[in-house]
C-alpha positions, 0 to 999 in steps of 0.5 A: 823343678816342677811341684817345688814349693819355696818355703815360707821365712816367717821371722826374717824381718827380724834377720834383716831390720837396721842395726844402727838404732836401739829401738826405745824400749829396750836400754843398754845393759852395762858389764859387770866385770869381775873384781877379779879380771884385772887389766895386764900392766905395761910393766910387772911390780916389783915383787912380780914377774911377768912371761909371754907364753904361746898357746901351746904352753898354755895348753902344756902346761895345763895338762901337766897341771891335770896330770900332778892333780890326777896322777891315777886317771892318766898312765904313764909317762910322758913321751920325750917330746912332750917331756923335752917341752916341759924341760923347755916350758920349766927353764923359760919359767926359772929364767931371771929368778 
């Protein structure tokens, strides 16, 4: 292509610098973990229960809580399919009480 000029990439050497070692002026900063974050135990404590939920079940539960918090913002009842999903989730959460 006649008249085409390639643009100069400024700062591209920063993109291709080796990442194996940190420069001496940078320090590795420790990440503070919030105190309310705890690792998941292998087995729940005797007074607790552990339930595995899929991403879809978590989203369904979050939507249900949102609807309970703000019932005036969403209109109508859930669809029959949604209602059945909620009932299945309710049964799963209440199993083995």
